[in-house]
Structure formats: C-alpha cells, structure tokens
C-alpha positions in Angstrom: 0.1 0.0 -0.1 0.9 3.7 -0.3 0.9 6.3 2.3 -2.0 8.7 2.5 -1.5 12.3 1.1 0.2 14.8 3.4 2.0 18.0 3.5 5.7 17.8 4.2 7.5 20.2 6.6 11.5 20.3 7.1 12.3 22.6 10.0 15.8 23.3 11.0 15.5 24.2 14.6 13.7 22.8 17.7 11.7 26.0 18.0 10.6 25.7 14.3 9.4 22.2 15.0 7.5 23.3 18.0 5.9 26.1 16.2 4.7 23.7 13.4 3.2 21.4 16.0 1.5 24.2 17.5 -0.1 25.6 14.4 -0.8 22.5 12.4 -3.8 20.1 12.9 -3.1 16.4 12.7 0.5 16.4 12.3 3.2 13.6 13.1 6.8 13.8 13.7 9.2 11.8 11.7 12.5 11.0 13.1 14.1 7.6 11.9 10.8 6.5 10.2 11.2 2.8 11.2 7.8 2.6 12.9 6.1 5.6 11.2 6.7 4.6 7.6 5.2 1.2 7.8 2.3 2.6 9.8 1.8 5.3 6.9 2.0 2.6 4.2 -0.7 0.3 6.1 -2.8 3.4 6.8 -2.6 2.8 10.3 -2.1 6.5 10.8 -3.5 9.0 8.6 -1.8 12.5 9.1 -2.4 15.7 7.4 1.3 17.0 7.9 4.6 15.2 8.4 7.2 17.2 10.3 10.8 15.8 9.6 13.2 16.2 12.5 16.4 15.1 10.6 17.7 18.4 9.8 17.0 19.9 13.1 20.3 20.8 14.6 21.7 19.7 17.9 19.6 16.5 18.6 22.3 13.9 18.0 25.1 13.4 20.5 26.0 10.9 23.2 28.0 12.5 26.1 28.7 11.9 30.0 27.6 14.2 32.5 27.6 14.1 36.2 27.3 10.4 36.5 24.9 9.9 33.7 24.8 9.4 30.0 23.0 12.1 27.9 21.7 11.1 24.5 20.0 13.2 22.0 16.6 12.1 20.6 17.9 12.1 17.0 21.0 9.9 17.9 21.0 6.8 15.6 20.8 3.4 17.2 23.7 2.5 15.2 25.6 5.2 16.8 24.7 4.3 20.3 25.6 0.6 19.3 29.2 1.6 18.5 29.6 4.2 21.1 32.6 3.5 23.5 31.0 5.8 26.0 27.9 3.6 26.0 29.8 0.4 26.1 31.7 1.6 29.2 29.2 3.5 31.2 26.1 1.7 30.5 26.9 -1.8 29.1 23.3 -3.0 29.6 22.3 -0.5 26.8 25.1 -1.7 24.6 23.9 -5.2 25.1 20.3 -4.6 24.5 20.5 -2.3 21.5 22.2 -5.1 19.5 18.9 -7.0 19.7 16.9 -4.0 18.1 15.6 -5.1 14.6 18.5 -5.4 12.1 21.5 -3.4 11.0 19.4 -1.5 8.4 16.6 -0.4 11.0 19.6 0.6 13.5 21.1 2.6 10.7 18.0 4.9 10.6 16.0 4.3 14.0 16.7 6.9 16.6 16.5 6.9 20.3 13.6 9.4 20.6 11.5 7.7 17.9 11.7 4.4 20.0 11.1 6.1 23.4 7.9 8.1 21.7 6.6 5.2 19.9 6.6 3.2 23.2 6.3 -0.2 21.9 6.0 -2.3 25.3 8.7 -4.7 24.1 11.0 -2.2 22.8 14.4 -2.8 24.0 15.4 1.1 24.6 12.3 1.4 26.3 13.1 -1.3 28.8 16.5 0.1 29.4 15.2 3.4 30.1 12.7 2.0 32.7 15.5 -0.2 34.2 17.9 2.7 34.8 15.4 5.2 35.9 16.0 7.5 33.0 14.7 11.0 32.5 13.4 12.4 29.3 13.5 16.1 28.1 11.0 17.5 26.1 10.6 20.8 24.6 7.4 23.0 24.0 6.3 26.7 23.6 7.0 27.0 27.1 10.5 25.7 27.0 12.1 22.5 28.4 10.7 20.2 30.9 12.1 16.8 32.4 9.9 13.7 32.9 10.8 10.7 34.8 10.5 7.7 32.5 8.4 5.8 34.8 5.7 8.6 34.3 6.3 8.8 30.5 4.0 6.1 29.4 0.3 7.2 30.1 -1.4 4.4 28.0 -0.5 1.8 25.4 1.9 3.3 23.0 1.1 7.0 24.3 3.9 9.2 25.8 3.3 12.0 28.3 3.6 14.6 25.5 1.6 17.9 25.0 0.4 18.2 21.3 3.3 21.0 20.7 6.0 19.1 22.6 9.1 17.5 21.1 11.3 14.9 23.0 14.8 16.4 22.5 17.0 14.0 24.7 17.3 11.6 27.6 19.4 11.1 30.6 20.4 7.6 31.7 21.9 7.3 35.1 25.1 5.0 35.1 25.5 2.5 37.6 29.1 2.2 39.2 31.9 0.4 37.7 32.1 -3.4 38.5 28.2 -3.8 38.5 26.6 -6.9 37.1 24.1 -6.5 34.0 22.3 -8.7 31.6 19.6 -8.2 29.0 17.8 -11.3 28.0 14.7 -11.6 25.7 12.6 -14.2 24.0 11.5 -13.6 20.6 10.2 -15.8 17.7 13.0 -14.7 15.3 16.0 -12.6 15.7 15.1 -8.7 15.1 11.5 -9.4 16.1 10.1 -7.6 19.0 10.4 -9.7 22.1 7.6 -11.4 23.6 9.2 -10.9 27.0 12.5 -9.4 27.9 14.3 -8.9 31.1 16.8 -6.3 32.1 18.9 -6.7 35.2 21.2 -4.8 37.1 22.9 -5.9 40.3 25.7 -4.7 42.8 27.3 -6.9 45.3 29.5 -6.9 48.2 31.1 -10.0 49.7 29.0 -12.1 47.2 25.7 -10.6 48.4 23.4 -8.3 46.4 23.3 -4.6 47.8 21.3 -3.1 45.0 19.0 -4.6 42.3 17.0 -3.4 39.2 14.8 -6.0 37.5 12.6 -4.8 34.5 10.2 -7.2 32.5 8.8 -5.8 29.1 6.2 -7.5 26.8 4.0 -8.2 29.7 1.5 -5.3 29.4 1.4 -1.7 28.0 4.7 -0.7 29.5 7.8 -2.0 31.0 7.3 -3.5 34.7 9.8 -2.9 37.4 9.7 -6.0 39.7 10.1 -4.0 42.7 9.2 -6.8 45.1 11.9 -9.0 43.5 14.3 -6.1 43.6 13.9 -5.9 47.4 14.0 -9.6 48.1 17.4 -9.9 46.2 19.1 -7.6 48.6 21.1 -9.6 51.2 21.0 -12.7 49.0 23.7 -14.7 47.2 23.0 -15.3 43.6 22.7 -18.9 43.1 20.3 -21.0 40.9 18.0 -22.7 43.4 17.2 -19.3 45.3 16.8 -17.4 42.1 14.3 -19.8 40.9 12.4 -19.4 44.3 12.5 -15.5 44.1 11.7 -15.2 40.4 8.7 -17.6 40.8 6.9 -14.8 42.4 6.7 -13.2 39.1 4.2 -15.6 37.7 1.5 -13.5 39.6 2.1 -10.7 37.3 -0.7 -9.7 34.9 0.1 -10.3 31.3 -1.5 -9.4 27.9 -3.1 -12.2 25.9 -2.5 -11.8 22.1 -1.9 -13.5 18.8 1.8 -13.9 19.7 1.5 -15.7 22.9 -1.1 -16.2 25.7 -0.9 -14.7 29.1 0.1 -17.8 30.6 3.1 -18.3 28.3 4.2 -14.7 29.1 4.1 -15.4 32.9 6.1 -18.6 32.4 8.8 -16.4 30.8 8.6 -13.8 33.4 9.9 -16.4 35.7 12.6 -17.9 33.5 14.1 -14.9 31.9 14.7 -12.7 35.0 16.4 -15.8 36.7 18.8 -16.2 33.5 19.5 -12.7 33.6 20.5 -12.5 37.3 22.8 -15.5 36.9 24.5 -13.9 34.0 24.9 -10.6 35.8 26.5 -12.3 38.7 28.8 -14.3 36.4 29.9 -11.0 35.0 30.8 -9.6 38.4 32.8 -12.8 39.2 34.6 -12.5 36.1 35.5 -8.8 36.8 36.9 -9.6 40.0 39.3 -12.3 38.6 43.0 -11.3 38.4 
C-alpha cells in the first residue's frame, strides 16, 4: 500500500518544529521512520502533516555528564551501538541495542523515535525503565524533564503535550563493576520480544546490595519488579534461590494476544529474569578475577 497524502515540513530548529506542531492540525513527527513509515503505508495512521526532524540541529549526541549518559533524541541506534562511551558507562544498553531489529533498521532508527513510539517490548524503552531515565521535552514554554516511569500514560502513548518534542534523555550510570544482563525471547532475531528481562545488580562479599529487574512485553509498559528487587538484597545469587524468588513473578498480569497467551508470558517472566540474574552475577565474578 501507499501512504495517504500529506504536507511535508522540514524545520531546521527545535523552535521551528515546536511552532509547526502548535499551528498544524493532525501532524506527526518523523525521526528515523522505522515505525512511522510502515504505519503510513498500511494506513494505520492518517496524518495531514509530516514534520521531519532529520535536519534539526543539536539533537544527535552521546555524552557523559555528572554520572549519567545524555543522549540526543535524533541519535541513531547504530551510533549508540558503536559508542565506546555507552559500552563503558551503560553496558546494559549496549547489550540490549544489538537486539533491536537488524542493522538496516538501527542505521535509521533513533533513540527518541523508539521512546516516543513506546512499544511495550522495545529494548530501549526497557533500558530507560531499568535505569530510571529522565526524558527532556521541549514545547512553547521551554524545556521540562519527565521521569521515564511517568512517561507512558497508555498503550504506546507518551506523556507529551500536542506541541512538545522529545529532545533528549538522561540515563543514570551504575558504578563500575556492577553486574548486568539483557535477555529476551523472540520468535526470530530482529522481532520484538515476547518478553524481555533487563537486570542490574551490585554485590558486596557475594551478596546483592542493590538490584534493578525490569520486564517488558507483559503489558502496555515495562514493569519494574520492585518486590523481587527488595527480595534480592542480602541474597547470594545461586540457581535454586533465584528460581524461588523469580517464581513470584508468575502472578504479574500479562496480555493475551496472537503472539502468546498470558500464561506463556507469565512463564517467561519467571525464567528470563533468573537467567539474567545468573548472567549478571557471572559478569561480576569475571570482573573480580586477576
């Protein structure tokens, strides 16, 4: 199929893009286009205006600042994948982004496009939830910061006002030596995950002192398993105990769709975090070896 007719706009500044959003009715922003273009071609969305962000200055960067990574909304996923800064400061993101689609989609796909599309199984969405990221959005009244936990307001619906543009995101970095793992189950490589688990842990004397466990694909937004995070503190990571702790995740609500029944997702919710925790623990042990 072909996309519906629309008017094309090519702003060069964030202010111009915001102005267009505020003055045009039924407008959509174009970032990497890896989600929007198929939706246009299949006529899932029927905008009257497309506002292209690809030539807007200042939205593509990866930099470290005050213990966090700051990444611009138009930063290509491929640039994040090959960033030494990301690999060093947020290895969980580096591991996860290699499971985003295929090389061709990562060449064009952007951080901001993924976060705003808010597919509940998207890898970058999961990482943002796992590290308690903040997003920066810009509107006619200037910039504002939103905790990522408050960013999804409904299925694939971000907390953006009609005239706001996501311009960047801040990802707090865990200290050097932490354990991390991103594990997902998908029907084929490059598909969205049916369920994924993102895990971060810190240990002292082999006991967990801090943990982050995030499940995606279970519902309309990633789920932080706070009960499991609390249960892990003080525990030694070993197979039998992790199996017991992660079994509590079976009670999480899960969607039922053409890809998998809720019961299957609930089973994956008990298995993938356990595998991720064991892998994260192994990485800490490997890092401690002389």
